mmCIF file as Biopython writes it, N, C-alpha, C and O atoms, coordinates in Angstrom:
data_model
#
loop_
_atom_site.group_PDB
_atom_site.id
_atom_site.type_symbol
_atom_site.label_atom_id
_atom_site.label_alt_id
_atom_site.label_comp_id
_atom_site.label_asym_id
_atom_site.label_entity_id
_atom_site.label_seq_id
_atom_site.pdbx_PDB_ins_code
_atom_site.Cartn_x
_atom_site.Cartn_y
_atom_site.Cartn_z
_atom_site.occupancy
_atom_site.B_iso_or_equiv
_atom_site.auth_seq_id
_atom_site.auth_asym_id
_atom_site.pdbx_PDB_model_num
ATOM 1   N N  . UNK A ? 1  ? 36.073 138.649 127.803 1.0 0.0 1  A 1 
ATOM 2   C CA . UNK A ? 1  ? 36.542 139.004 126.481 1.0 0.0 1  A 1 
ATOM 3   C C  . UNK A ? 1  ? 37.993 138.526 126.355 1.0 0.0 1  A 1 
ATOM 4   O O  . UNK A ? 1  ? 38.806 138.733 127.256 1.0 0.0 1  A 1 
ATOM 5   N N  . UNK A ? 2  ? 38.296 137.897 125.247 1.0 0.0 2  A 1 
ATOM 6   C CA . UNK A ? 2  ? 39.676 137.471 125.020 1.0 0.0 2  A 1 
ATOM 7   C C  . UNK A ? 2  ? 40.592 138.688 124.905 1.0 0.0 2  A 1 
ATOM 8   O O  . UNK A ? 2  ? 40.185 139.738 124.408 1.0 0.0 2  A 1 
ATOM 9   N N  . UNK A ? 3  ? 41.808 138.537 125.361 1.0 0.0 3  A 1 
ATOM 10  C CA . UNK A ? 3  ? 42.780 139.634 125.298 1.0 0.0 3  A 1 
ATOM 11  C C  . UNK A ? 3  ? 42.977 140.091 123.864 1.0 0.0 3  A 1 
ATOM 12  O O  . UNK A ? 3  ? 43.100 141.288 123.601 1.0 0.0 3  A 1 
ATOM 13  N N  . UNK A ? 4  ? 43.008 139.156 122.950 1.0 0.0 4  A 1 
ATOM 14  C CA . UNK A ? 4  ? 43.173 139.469 121.525 1.0 0.0 4  A 1 
ATOM 15  C C  . UNK A ? 4  ? 42.066 140.419 121.058 1.0 0.0 4  A 1 
ATOM 16  O O  . UNK A ? 4  ? 42.333 141.390 120.350 1.0 0.0 4  A 1 
ATOM 17  N N  . UNK A ? 5  ? 40.846 140.137 121.450 1.0 0.0 5  A 1 
ATOM 18  C CA . UNK A ? 5  ? 39.708 140.968 121.054 1.0 0.0 5  A 1 
ATOM 19  C C  . UNK A ? 5  ? 39.763 142.323 121.748 1.0 0.0 5  A 1 
ATOM 20  O O  . UNK A ? 5  ? 39.468 143.350 121.137 1.0 0.0 5  A 1 
ATOM 21  N N  . UNK A ? 6  ? 40.140 142.324 123.024 1.0 0.0 6  A 1 
ATOM 22  C CA . UNK A ? 6  ? 40.257 143.595 123.750 1.0 0.0 6  A 1 
ATOM 23  C C  . UNK A ? 6  ? 41.237 144.528 123.042 1.0 0.0 6  A 1 
ATOM 24  O O  . UNK A ? 6  ? 40.950 145.710 122.852 1.0 0.0 6  A 1 
ATOM 25  N N  . UNK A ? 7  ? 42.381 144.001 122.657 1.0 0.0 7  A 1 
ATOM 26  C CA . UNK A ? 7  ? 43.400 144.817 121.991 1.0 0.0 7  A 1 
ATOM 27  C C  . UNK A ? 7  ? 42.872 145.350 120.662 1.0 0.0 7  A 1 
ATOM 28  O O  . UNK A ? 7  ? 43.047 146.528 120.352 1.0 0.0 7  A 1 
ATOM 29  N N  . UNK A ? 8  ? 42.229 144.493 119.883 1.0 0.0 8  A 1 
ATOM 30  C CA . UNK A ? 8  ? 41.676 144.912 118.586 1.0 0.0 8  A 1 
ATOM 31  C C  . UNK A ? 8  ? 40.610 145.988 118.746 1.0 0.0 8  A 1 
ATOM 32  O O  . UNK A ? 8  ? 40.621 146.996 118.039 1.0 0.0 8  A 1 
ATOM 33  N N  . UNK A ? 9  ? 39.697 145.768 119.673 1.0 0.0 9  A 1 
ATOM 34  C CA . UNK A ? 9  ? 38.558 146.682 119.830 1.0 0.0 9  A 1 
ATOM 35  C C  . UNK A ? 9  ? 38.920 148.005 120.481 1.0 0.0 9  A 1 
ATOM 36  O O  . UNK A ? 9  ? 38.229 149.004 120.282 1.0 0.0 9  A 1 
ATOM 37  N N  . UNK A ? 10 ? 39.991 148.024 121.253 1.0 0.0 10 A 1 
ATOM 38  C CA . UNK A ? 10 ? 40.358 149.249 121.962 1.0 0.0 10 A 1 
ATOM 39  C C  . UNK A ? 10 ? 41.497 150.004 121.310 1.0 0.0 10 A 1 
ATOM 40  O O  . UNK A ? 10 ? 41.918 151.045 121.814 1.0 0.0 10 A 1 
ATOM 41  N N  . UNK A ? 11 ? 41.997 149.502 120.210 1.0 0.0 11 A 1 
ATOM 42  C CA . UNK A ? 11 ? 43.009 150.220 119.450 1.0 0.0 11 A 1 
ATOM 43  C C  . UNK A ? 11 ? 44.326 150.413 120.177 1.0 0.0 11 A 1 
ATOM 44  O O  . UNK A ? 11 ? 45.089 151.319 119.842 1.0 0.0 11 A 1 
ATOM 45  N N  . UNK A ? 12 ? 44.600 149.586 121.156 1.0 0.0 12 A 1 
ATOM 46  C CA . UNK A ? 12 ? 45.887 149.688 121.833 1.0 0.0 12 A 1 
ATOM 47  C C  . UNK A ? 12 ? 46.847 148.677 121.208 1.0 0.0 12 A 1 
ATOM 48  O O  . UNK A ? 12 ? 46.427 147.782 120.476 1.0 0.0 12 A 1 
ATOM 49  N N  . UNK A ? 13 ? 48.109 148.825 121.495 1.0 0.0 13 A 1 
ATOM 50  C CA . UNK A ? 13 ? 49.105 147.897 120.966 1.0 0.0 13 A 1 
ATOM 51  C C  . UNK A ? 13 ? 49.560 146.957 122.077 1.0 0.0 13 A 1 
ATOM 52  O O  . UNK A ? 13 ? 49.366 147.221 123.264 1.0 0.0 13 A 1 
ATOM 53  N N  . UNK A ? 14 ? 50.165 145.864 121.659 1.0 0.0 14 A 1 
ATOM 54  C CA . UNK A ? 14 ? 50.744 144.942 122.639 1.0 0.0 14 A 1 
ATOM 55  C C  . UNK A ? 14 ? 51.789 145.666 123.485 1.0 0.0 14 A 1 
ATOM 56  O O  . UNK A ? 14 ? 51.880 145.444 124.693 1.0 0.0 14 A 1 
ATOM 57  N N  . UNK A ? 15 ? 52.572 146.527 122.849 1.0 0.0 15 A 1 
ATOM 58  C CA . UNK A ? 15 ? 53.630 147.252 123.564 1.0 0.0 15 A 1 
ATOM 59  C C  . UNK A ? 15 ? 53.046 148.183 124.621 1.0 0.0 15 A 1 
ATOM 60  O O  . UNK A ? 15 ? 53.571 148.264 125.731 1.0 0.0 15 A 1 
ATOM 61  N N  . UNK A ? 16 ? 51.963 148.888 124.287 1.0 0.0 16 A 1 
ATOM 62  C CA . UNK A ? 16 ? 51.327 149.786 125.255 1.0 0.0 16 A 1 
ATOM 63  C C  . UNK A ? 16 ? 50.783 149.008 126.452 1.0 0.0 16 A 1 
ATOM 64  O O  . UNK A ? 16 ? 50.972 149.399 127.603 1.0 0.0 16 A 1 
ATOM 65  N N  . UNK A ? 17 ? 50.114 147.916 126.160 1.0 0.0 17 A 1 
ATOM 66  C CA . UNK A ? 17 ? 49.563 147.094 127.234 1.0 0.0 17 A 1 
ATOM 67  C C  . UNK A ? 17 ? 50.675 146.510 128.098 1.0 0.0 17 A 1 
ATOM 68  O O  . UNK A ? 17 ? 50.556 146.455 129.322 1.0 0.0 17 A 1 
ATOM 69  N N  . UNK A ? 18 ? 51.748 146.080 127.458 1.0 0.0 18 A 1 
ATOM 70  C CA . UNK A ? 18 ? 52.892 145.527 128.190 1.0 0.0 18 A 1 
ATOM 71  C C  . UNK A ? 18 ? 53.473 146.556 129.159 1.0 0.0 18 A 1 
ATOM 72  O O  . UNK A ? 18 ? 53.792 146.229 130.302 1.0 0.0 18 A 1 
ATOM 73  N N  . UNK A ? 19 ? 53.609 147.790 128.700 1.0 0.0 19 A 1 
ATOM 74  C CA . UNK A ? 19 ? 54.141 148.850 129.568 1.0 0.0 19 A 1 
ATOM 75  C C  . UNK A ? 19 ? 53.236 149.068 130.781 1.0 0.0 19 A 1 
ATOM 76  O O  . UNK A ? 19 ? 53.721 149.226 131.901 1.0 0.0 19 A 1 
ATOM 77  N N  . UNK A ? 20 ? 51.935 149.076 130.557 1.0 0.0 20 A 1 
ATOM 78  C CA . UNK A ? 20 ? 50.982 149.301 131.654 1.0 0.0 20 A 1 
ATOM 79  C C  . UNK A ? 20 ? 51.028 148.184 132.694 1.0 0.0 20 A 1 
ATOM 80  O O  . UNK A ? 20 ? 50.835 148.421 133.886 1.0 0.0 20 A 1 
ATOM 81  N N  . UNK A ? 21 ? 51.287 146.970 132.226 1.0 0.0 21 A 1 
ATOM 82  C CA . UNK A ? 21 ? 51.247 145.812 133.115 1.0 0.0 21 A 1 
ATOM 83  C C  . UNK A ? 21 ? 52.616 145.490 133.711 1.0 0.0 21 A 1 
ATOM 84  O O  . UNK A ? 21 ? 52.710 144.891 134.782 1.0 0.0 21 A 1 
ATOM 85  N N  . UNK A ? 22 ? 53.673 145.891 133.009 1.0 0.0 22 A 1 
ATOM 86  C CA . UNK A ? 22 ? 55.019 145.621 133.503 1.0 0.0 22 A 1 
ATOM 87  C C  . UNK A ? 22 ? 55.597 144.308 133.012 1.0 0.0 22 A 1 
ATOM 88  O O  . UNK A ? 22 ? 56.370 143.656 133.714 1.0 0.0 22 A 1 
ATOM 89  N N  . UNK A ? 23 ? 55.214 143.920 131.789 1.0 0.0 23 A 1 
ATOM 90  C CA . UNK A ? 23 ? 55.770 142.717 131.168 1.0 0.0 23 A 1 
ATOM 91  C C  . UNK A ? 23 ? 56.293 143.093 129.778 1.0 0.0 23 A 1 
ATOM 92  O O  . UNK A ? 23 ? 56.142 144.231 129.334 1.0 0.0 23 A 1 
ATOM 93  N N  . UNK A ? 24 ? 56.898 142.141 129.113 1.0 0.0 24 A 1 
ATOM 94  C CA . UNK A ? 24 ? 57.403 142.412 127.763 1.0 0.0 24 A 1 
ATOM 95  C C  . UNK A ? 24 ? 56.273 142.322 126.742 1.0 0.0 24 A 1 
ATOM 96  O O  . UNK A ? 24 ? 55.223 141.732 126.997 1.0 0.0 24 A 1 
ATOM 97  N N  . UNK A ? 25 ? 56.517 142.922 125.586 1.0 0.0 25 A 1 
ATOM 98  C CA . UNK A ? 25 ? 55.560 142.827 124.488 1.0 0.0 25 A 1 
ATOM 99  C C  . UNK A ? 25 ? 55.423 141.375 124.052 1.0 0.0 25 A 1 
ATOM 100 O O  . UNK A ? 25 ? 54.335 140.940 123.675 1.0 0.0 25 A 1 
ATOM 101 N N  . UNK A ? 26 ? 56.518 140.623 124.101 1.0 0.0 26 A 1 
ATOM 102 C CA . UNK A ? 26 ? 56.482 139.208 123.727 1.0 0.0 26 A 1 
ATOM 103 C C  . UNK A ? 26 ? 55.565 138.422 124.662 1.0 0.0 26 A 1 
ATOM 104 O O  . UNK A ? 26 ? 54.862 137.512 124.222 1.0 0.0 26 A 1 
ATOM 105 N N  . UNK A ? 27 ? 55.569 138.768 125.945 1.0 0.0 27 A 1 
ATOM 106 C CA . UNK A ? 27 ? 54.687 138.096 126.902 1.0 0.0 27 A 1 
ATOM 107 C C  . UNK A ? 27 ? 53.226 138.367 126.552 1.0 0.0 27 A 1 
ATOM 108 O O  . UNK A ? 27 ? 52.403 137.452 126.576 1.0 0.0 27 A 1 
ATOM 109 N N  . UNK A ? 28 ? 52.905 139.603 126.231 1.0 0.0 28 A 1 
ATOM 110 C CA . UNK A ? 28 ? 51.535 139.944 125.842 1.0 0.0 28 A 1 
ATOM 111 C C  . UNK A ? 28 ? 51.137 139.154 124.599 1.0 0.0 28 A 1 
ATOM 112 O O  . UNK A ? 28 ? 50.013 138.659 124.513 1.0 0.0 28 A 1 
ATOM 113 N N  . UNK A ? 29 ? 52.035 139.034 123.650 1.0 0.0 29 A 1 
ATOM 114 C CA . UNK A ? 29 ? 51.762 138.278 122.436 1.0 0.0 29 A 1 
ATOM 115 C C  . UNK A ? 29 ? 51.445 136.818 122.765 1.0 0.0 29 A 1 
ATOM 116 O O  . UNK A ? 29 ? 50.524 136.235 122.194 1.0 0.0 29 A 1 
ATOM 117 N N  . UNK A ? 30 ? 52.203 136.238 123.675 1.0 0.0 30 A 1 
ATOM 118 C CA . UNK A ? 30 ? 51.958 134.846 124.082 1.0 0.0 30 A 1 
ATOM 119 C C  . UNK A ? 30 ? 50.629 134.698 124.819 1.0 0.0 30 A 1 
ATOM 120 O O  . UNK A ? 30 ? 49.901 133.729 124.600 1.0 0.0 30 A 1 
ATOM 121 N N  . UNK A ? 31 ? 50.309 135.658 125.693 1.0 0.0 31 A 1 
ATOM 122 C CA . UNK A ? 31 ? 49.028 135.607 126.409 1.0 0.0 31 A 1 
ATOM 123 C C  . UNK A ? 31 ? 47.877 135.748 125.412 1.0 0.0 31 A 1 
ATOM 124 O O  . UNK A ? 31 ? 46.873 135.041 125.499 1.0 0.0 31 A 1 
ATOM 125 N N  . UNK A ? 32 ? 48.039 136.665 124.475 1.0 0.0 32 A 1 
ATOM 126 C CA . UNK A ? 32 ? 47.003 136.950 123.486 1.0 0.0 32 A 1 
ATOM 127 C C  . UNK A ? 32 ? 46.700 135.735 122.619 1.0 0.0 32 A 1 
ATOM 128 O O  . UNK A ? 32 ? 45.543 135.477 122.286 1.0 0.0 32 A 1 
ATOM 129 N N  . UNK A ? 33 ? 47.733 134.996 122.256 1.0 0.0 33 A 1 
ATOM 130 C CA . UNK A ? 33 ? 47.564 133.837 121.372 1.0 0.0 33 A 1 
ATOM 131 C C  . UNK A ? 33 ? 47.215 132.560 122.122 1.0 0.0 33 A 1 
ATOM 132 O O  . UNK A ? 33 ? 46.897 131.544 121.504 1.0 0.0 33 A 1 
ATOM 133 N N  . UNK A ? 34 ? 47.273 132.602 123.453 1.0 0.0 34 A 1 
ATOM 134 C CA . UNK A ? 34 ? 46.997 131.406 124.235 1.0 0.0 34 A 1 
ATOM 135 C C  . UNK A ? 34 ? 48.188 130.468 124.351 1.0 0.0 34 A 1 
ATOM 136 O O  . UNK A ? 34 ? 48.048 129.341 124.826 1.0 0.0 34 A 1 
ATOM 137 N N  . UNK A ? 35 ? 49.359 130.927 123.920 1.0 0.0 35 A 1 
ATOM 138 C CA . UNK A ? 35 ? 50.560 130.095 124.026 1.0 0.0 35 A 1 
ATOM 139 C C  . UNK A ? 35 ? 51.022 129.957 125.463 1.0 0.0 35 A 1 
ATOM 140 O O  . UNK A ? 35 ? 51.681 128.982 125.823 1.0 0.0 35 A 1 
ATOM 141 N N  . UNK A ? 36 ? 50.677 130.931 126.277 1.0 0.0 36 A 1 
ATOM 142 C CA . UNK A ? 36 ? 51.126 130.925 127.671 1.0 0.0 36 A 1 
ATOM 143 C C  . UNK A ? 36 ? 50.034 131.515 128.553 1.0 0.0 36 A 1 
ATOM 144 O O  . UNK A ? 36 ? 49.368 132.481 128.182 1.0 0.0 36 A 1 
ATOM 145 N N  . UNK A ? 37 ? 49.867 130.920 129.716 1.0 0.0 37 A 1 
ATOM 146 C CA . UNK A ? 37 ? 48.950 131.464 130.712 1.0 0.0 37 A 1 
ATOM 147 C C  . UNK A ? 37 ? 49.734 132.391 131.636 1.0 0.0 37 A 1 
ATOM 148 O O  . UNK A ? 37 ? 50.787 132.004 132.143 1.0 0.0 37 A 1 
ATOM 149 N N  . UNK A ? 38 ? 49.240 133.606 131.864 1.0 0.0 38 A 1 
ATOM 150 C CA . UNK A ? 38 ? 49.952 134.524 132.757 1.0 0.0 38 A 1 
ATOM 151 C C  . UNK A ? 38 ? 49.862 134.078 134.214 1.0 0.0 38 A 1 
ATOM 152 O O  . UNK A ? 38 ? 48.919 133.397 134.616 1.0 0.0 38 A 1 
ATOM 153 N N  . UNK A ? 39 ? 50.861 134.477 134.988 1.0 0.0 39 A 1 
ATOM 154 C CA . UNK A ? 39 ? 50.851 134.222 136.436 1.0 0.0 39 A 1 
ATOM 155 C C  . UNK A ? 39 ? 49.664 134.960 137.054 1.0 0.0 39 A 1 
ATOM 156 O O  . UNK A ? 39 ? 49.173 135.936 136.487 1.0 0.0 39 A 1 
ATOM 157 N N  . UNK A ? 40 ? 49.206 134.496 138.210 1.0 0.0 40 A 1 
ATOM 158 C CA . UNK A ? 40 ? 48.049 135.133 138.859 1.0 0.0 40 A 1 
ATOM 159 C C  . UNK A ? 40 ? 48.207 136.643 139.080 1.0 0.0 40 A 1 
ATOM 160 O O  . UNK A ? 40 ? 47.241 137.390 138.927 1.0 0.0 40 A 1 
ATOM 161 N N  . UNK A ? 41 ? 49.401 137.095 139.433 1.0 0.0 41 A 1 
ATOM 162 C CA . UNK A ? 41 ? 49.576 138.538 139.646 1.0 0.0 41 A 1 
ATOM 163 C C  . UNK A ? 41 ? 49.439 139.310 138.335 1.0 0.0 41 A 1 
ATOM 164 O O  . UNK A ? 41 ? 48.948 140.439 138.331 1.0 0.0 41 A 1 
ATOM 165 N N  . UNK A ? 42 ? 49.865 138.715 137.230 1.0 0.0 42 A 1 
ATOM 166 C CA . UNK A ? 42 ? 49.743 139.365 135.929 1.0 0.0 42 A 1 
ATOM 167 C C  . UNK A ? 42 ? 48.288 139.339 135.474 1.0 0.0 42 A 1 
ATOM 168 O O  . UNK A ? 42 ? 47.800 140.309 134.894 1.0 0.0 42 A 1 
ATOM 169 N N  . UNK A ? 43 ? 47.594 138.227 135.737 1.0 0.0 43 A 1 
ATOM 170 C CA . UNK A ? 43 ? 46.165 138.138 135.416 1.0 0.0 43 A 1 
ATOM 171 C C  . UNK A ? 43 ? 45.412 139.271 136.103 1.0 0.0 43 A 1 
ATOM 172 O O  . UNK A ? 43 ? 44.560 139.917 135.493 1.0 0.0 43 A 1 
ATOM 173 N N  . UNK A ? 44 ? 45.728 139.510 137.366 1.0 0.0 44 A 1 
ATOM 174 C CA . UNK A ? 44 ? 45.064 140.579 138.122 1.0 0.0 44 A 1 
ATOM 175 C C  . UNK A ? 44 ? 45.362 141.946 137.519 1.0 0.0 44 A 1 
ATOM 176 O O  . UNK A ? 44 ? 44.475 142.797 137.448 1.0 0.0 44 A 1 
ATOM 177 N N  . UNK A ? 45 ? 46.595 142.165 137.087 1.0 0.0 45 A 1 
ATOM 178 C CA . UNK A ? 45 ? 46.955 143.445 136.464 1.0 0.0 45 A 1 
ATOM 179 C C  . UNK A ? 45 ? 46.230 143.631 135.144 1.0 0.0 45 A 1 
ATOM 180 O O  . UNK A ? 45 ? 45.752 144.725 134.845 1.0 0.0 45 A 1 
ATOM 181 N N  . UNK A ? 46 ? 46.144 142.565 134.349 1.0 0.0 46 A 1 
ATOM 182 C CA . UNK A ? 46 ? 45.443 142.664 133.069 1.0 0.0 46 A 1 
ATOM 183 C C  . UNK A ? 46 ? 43.967 142.975 133.309 1.0 0.0 46 A 1 
ATOM 184 O O  . UNK A ? 46 ? 43.380 143.810 132.621 1.0 0.0 46 A 1 
ATOM 185 N N  . UNK A ? 47 ? 43.381 142.305 134.280 1.0 0.0 47 A 1 
ATOM 186 C CA . UNK A ? 47 ? 41.977 142.569 134.586 1.0 0.0 47 A 1 
ATOM 187 C C  . UNK A ? 47 ? 41.778 144.020 135.017 1.0 0.0 47 A 1 
ATOM 188 O O  . UNK A ? 47 ? 40.806 144.660 134.616 1.0 0.0 47 A 1 
ATOM 189 N N  . UNK A ? 48 ? 42.687 144.534 135.826 1.0 0.0 48 A 1 
ATOM 190 C CA . UNK A ? 48 ? 42.570 145.921 136.295 1.0 0.0 48 A 1 
ATOM 191 C C  . UNK A ? 48 ? 42.748 146.914 135.147 1.0 0.0 48 A 1 
ATOM 192 O O  . UNK A ? 48 ? 41.967 147.856 135.011 1.0 0.0 48 A 1 
ATOM 193 N N  . UNK A ? 49 ? 43.771 146.704 134.326 1.0 0.0 49 A 1 
ATOM 194 C CA . UNK A ? 49 ? 44.062 147.627 133.223 1.0 0.0 49 A 1 
ATOM 195 C C  . UNK A ? 49 ? 42.933 147.630 132.185 1.0 0.0 49 A 1 
ATOM 196 O O  . UNK A ? 49 ? 42.654 148.659 131.569 1.0 0.0 49 A 1 
ATOM 197 N N  . UNK A ? 50 ? 42.288 146.477 131.997 1.0 0.0 50 A 1 
ATOM 198 C CA . UNK A ? 50 ? 41.208 146.390 131.010 1.0 0.0 50 A 1 
ATOM 199 C C  . UNK A ? 50 ? 39.839 146.727 131.609 1.0 0.0 50 A 1 
ATOM 200 O O  . UNK A ? 50 ? 38.813 146.564 130.949 1.0 0.0 50 A 1 
ATOM 201 N N  . UNK A ? 51 ? 39.826 147.187 132.831 1.0 0.0 51 A 1 
ATOM 202 C CA . UNK A ? 51 ? 38.570 147.557 133.470 1.0 0.0 51 A 1 
ATOM 203 C C  . UNK A ? 51 ? 37.641 146.368 133.681 1.0 0.0 51 A 1 
ATOM 204 O O  . UNK A ? 51 ? 36.419 146.510 133.706 1.0 0.0 51 A 1 
ATOM 205 N N  . UNK A ? 52 ? 38.247 145.191 133.833 1.0 0.0 52 A 1 
ATOM 206 C CA . UNK A ? 52 ? 37.464 143.983 134.062 1.0 0.0 52 A 1 
ATOM 207 C C  . UNK A ? 52 ? 36.967 143.313 132.793 1.0 0.0 52 A 1 
ATOM 208 O O  . UNK A ? 52 ? 36.262 142.306 132.860 1.0 0.0 52 A 1 
ATOM 209 N N  . UNK A ? 53 ? 37.324 143.858 131.637 1.0 0.0 53 A 1 
ATOM 210 C CA . UNK A ? 53 ? 36.881 143.252 130.371 1.0 0.0 53 A 1 
ATOM 211 C C  . UNK A ? 53 ? 37.556 141.914 130.096 1.0 0.0 53 A 1 
ATOM 212 O O  . UNK A ? 53 ? 36.949 141.024 129.499 1.0 0.0 53 A 1 
ATOM 213 N N  . UNK A ? 54 ? 38.803 141.766 130.526 1.0 0.0 54 A 1 
ATOM 214 C CA . UNK A ? 54 ? 39.532 140.506 130.350 1.0 0.0 54 A 1 
ATOM 215 C C  . UNK A ? 54 ? 39.677 139.874 131.729 1.0 0.0 54 A 1 
ATOM 216 O O  . UNK A ? 54 ? 40.403 140.378 132.586 1.0 0.0 54 A 1 
ATOM 217 N N  . UNK A ? 55 ? 38.982 138.771 131.925 1.0 0.0 55 A 1 
ATOM 218 C CA . UNK A ? 55 ? 38.934 138.115 133.224 1.0 0.0 55 A 1 
ATOM 219 C C  . UNK A ? 55 ? 39.875 136.909 133.264 1.0 0.0 55 A 1 
ATOM 220 O O  . UNK A ? 55 ? 40.376 136.484 132.224 1.0 0.0 55 A 1 
ATOM 221 N N  . UNK A ? 56 ? 40.115 136.359 134.445 1.0 0.0 56 A 1 
ATOM 222 C CA . UNK A ? 56 ? 40.972 135.172 134.532 1.0 0.0 56 A 1 
ATOM 223 C C  . UNK A ? 56 ? 40.489 134.016 133.643 1.0 0.0 56 A 1 
ATOM 224 O O  . UNK A ? 56 ? 41.308 133.320 133.042 1.0 0.0 56 A 1 
ATOM 225 N N  . UNK A ? 57 ? 39.198 133.809 133.557 1.0 0.0 57 A 1 
ATOM 226 C CA . UNK A ? 57 ? 38.698 132.703 132.727 1.0 0.0 57 A 1 
ATOM 227 C C  . UNK A ? 57 ? 38.945 132.936 131.238 1.0 0.0 57 A 1 
ATOM 228 O O  . UNK A ? 57 ? 39.007 131.980 130.465 1.0 0.0 57 A 1 
ATOM 229 N N  . UNK A ? 58 ? 39.084 134.186 130.833 1.0 0.0 58 A 1 
ATOM 230 C CA . UNK A ? 58 ? 39.376 134.481 129.425 1.0 0.0 58 A 1 
ATOM 231 C C  . UNK A ? 58 ? 40.749 133.965 129.014 1.0 0.0 58 A 1 
ATOM 232 O O  . UNK A ? 58 ? 40.927 133.529 127.877 1.0 0.0 58 A 1 
ATOM 233 N N  . UNK A ? 59 ? 41.711 134.006 129.911 1.0 0.0 59 A 1 
ATOM 234 C CA . UNK A ? 59 ? 43.050 133.492 129.601 1.0 0.0 59 A 1 
ATOM 235 C C  . UNK A ? 59 ? 43.001 131.981 129.416 1.0 0.0 59 A 1 
ATOM 236 O O  . UNK A ? 59 ? 43.632 131.434 128.511 1.0 0.0 59 A 1 
ATOM 237 N N  . UNK A ? 60 ? 42.250 131.317 130.276 1.0 0.0 60 A 1 
ATOM 238 C CA . UNK A ? 60 ? 42.088 129.872 130.168 1.0 0.0 60 A 1 
ATOM 239 C C  . UNK A ? 60 ? 41.395 129.514 128.852 1.0 0.0 60 A 1 
ATOM 240 O O  . UNK A ? 60 ? 41.776 128.553 128.184 1.0 0.0 60 A 1 
ATOM 241 N N  . UNK A ? 61 ? 40.391 130.281 128.492 1.0 0.0 61 A 1 
ATOM 242 C CA . UNK A ? 61 ? 39.662 130.035 127.241 1.0 0.0 61 A 1 
ATOM 243 C C  . UNK A ? 61 ? 40.580 130.193 126.035 1.0 0.0 61 A 1 
ATOM 244 O O  . UNK A ? 61 ? 40.525 129.386 125.107 1.0 0.0 61 A 1 
ATOM 245 N N  . UNK A ? 62 ? 41.433 131.236 126.038 1.0 0.0 62 A 1 
ATOM 246 C CA . UNK A ? 62 ? 42.375 131.440 124.933 1.0 0.0 62 A 1 
ATOM 247 C C  . UNK A ? 62 ? 43.330 130.258 124.810 1.0 0.0 62 A 1 
ATOM 248 O O  . UNK A ? 62 ? 43.649 129.812 123.707 1.0 0.0 62 A 1 
ATOM 249 N N  . UNK A ? 63 ? 43.778 129.761 125.955 1.0 0.0 63 A 1 
ATOM 250 C CA . UNK A ? 63 ? 44.688 128.612 125.965 1.0 0.0 63 A 1 
ATOM 251 C C  . UNK A ? 63 ? 43.984 127.379 125.398 1.0 0.0 63 A 1 
ATOM 252 O O  . UNK A ? 63 ? 44.544 126.672 124.561 1.0 0.0 63 A 1 
ATOM 253 N N  . UNK A ? 64 ? 42.773 127.125 125.848 1.0 0.0 64 A 1 
ATOM 254 C CA . UNK A ? 64 ? 42.023 125.952 125.380 1.0 0.0 64 A 1 
ATOM 255 C C  . UNK A ? 64 ? 41.684 126.052 123.890 1.0 0.0 64 A 1 
ATOM 256 O O  . UNK A ? 64 ? 41.695 125.044 123.184 1.0 0.0 64 A 1 
ATOM 257 N N  . UNK A ? 65 ? 41.387 127.248 123.417 1.0 0.0 65 A 1 
ATOM 258 C CA . UNK A ? 65 ? 41.127 127.433 121.982 1.0 0.0 65 A 1 
ATOM 259 C C  . UNK A ? 65 ? 42.365 127.109 121.167 1.0 0.0 65 A 1 
ATOM 260 O O  . UNK A ? 65 ? 42.266 126.472 120.119 1.0 0.0 65 A 1 
ATOM 261 N N  . UNK A ? 66 ? 43.525 127.538 121.630 1.0 0.0 66 A 1 
ATOM 262 C CA . UNK A ? 66 ? 44.766 127.252 120.912 1.0 0.0 66 A 1 
ATOM 263 C C  . UNK A ? 66 ? 45.034 125.753 120.881 1.0 0.0 66 A 1 
ATOM 264 O O  . UNK A ? 66 ? 45.384 125.209 119.834 1.0 0.0 66 A 1 
ATOM 265 N N  . UNK A ? 67 ? 44.877 125.092 122.000 1.0 0.0 67 A 1 
ATOM 266 C CA . UNK A ? 67 ? 45.106 123.646 122.072 1.0 0.0 67 A 1 
ATOM 267 C C  . UNK A ? 67 ? 44.129 122.912 121.140 1.0 0.0 67 A 1 
ATOM 268 O O  . UNK A ? 67 ? 44.509 121.974 120.439 1.0 0.0 67 A 1 
ATOM 269 N N  . UNK A ? 68 ? 42.878 123.353 121.146 1.0 0.0 68 A 1 
ATOM 270 C CA . UNK A ? 68 ? 41.876 122.736 120.288 1.0 0.0 68 A 1 
ATOM 271 C C  . UNK A ? 68 ? 42.239 122.905 118.813 1.0 0.0 68 A 1 
ATOM 272 O O  . UNK A ? 68 ? 42.092 121.971 118.024 1.0 0.0 68 A 1 
ATOM 273 N N  . UNK A ? 69 ? 42.711 124.088 118.443 1.0 0.0 69 A 1 
ATOM 274 C CA . UNK A ? 69 ? 43.118 124.344 117.060 1.0 0.0 69 A 1 
ATOM 275 C C  . UNK A ? 69 ? 44.295 123.467 116.663 1.0 0.0 69 A 1 
ATOM 276 O O  . UNK A ? 69 ? 44.337 122.939 115.552 1.0 0.0 69 A 1 
ATOM 277 N N  . UNK A ? 70 ? 45.247 123.314 117.571 1.0 0.0 70 A 1 
ATOM 278 C CA . UNK A ? 70 ? 46.416 122.474 117.283 1.0 0.0 70 A 1 
ATOM 279 C C  . UNK A ? 70 ? 46.020 121.009 117.101 1.0 0.0 70 A 1 
ATOM 280 O O  . UNK A ? 70 ? 46.562 120.310 116.245 1.0 0.0 70 A 1 
ATOM 281 N N  . UNK A ? 71 ? 45.072 120.558 117.913 1.0 0.0 71 A 1 
ATOM 282 C CA . UNK A ? 71 ? 44.650 119.154 117.833 1.0 0.0 71 A 1 
ATOM 283 C C  . UNK A ? 71 ? 43.819 118.864 116.594 1.0 0.0 71 A 1 
ATOM 284 O O  . UNK A ? 71 ? 43.776 117.724 116.132 1.0 0.0 71 A 1 
ATOM 285 N N  . UNK A ? 72 ? 43.162 119.874 116.055 1.0 0.0 72 A 1 
ATOM 286 C CA . UNK A ? 72 ? 42.337 119.656 114.862 1.0 0.0 72 A 1 
ATOM 287 C C  . UNK A ? 72 ? 43.135 119.807 113.569 1.0 0.0 72 A 1 
ATOM 288 O O  . UNK A ? 72 ? 42.639 119.497 112.486 1.0 0.0 72 A 1 
ATOM 289 N N  . UNK A ? 73 ? 44.350 120.275 113.688 1.0 0.0 73 A 1 
ATOM 290 C CA . UNK A ? 73 ? 45.181 120.483 112.489 1.0 0.0 73 A 1 
ATOM 291 C C  . UNK A ? 73 ? 45.824 119.197 112.008 1.0 0.0 73 A 1 
ATOM 292 O O  . UNK A ? 73 ? 46.550 119.204 111.014 1.0 0.0 73 A 1 
#
C-alpha cells in the first residue's frame, strides 16, 4: 500500500507518523509524494509502524509513479 493511501485510510497525519518514526513532517511528505526514497532504516520503521501495510517496494512504486507523471506532463 502506498504511504499516501495508508495515511488517508487510517486517518493519521503526516506529523503523527513523523513523530512515530523519528523524522520530520516534511520528510514524510516527500516520501508520500515519491519525491524522495527513505533510507533503509526509515523504510523498516515505516513498515513496522504501519503493521506491514507499507512495504519497501511501495516506496519504490511511489517514486516511479511520480517520475512517470513528470515525464508525461
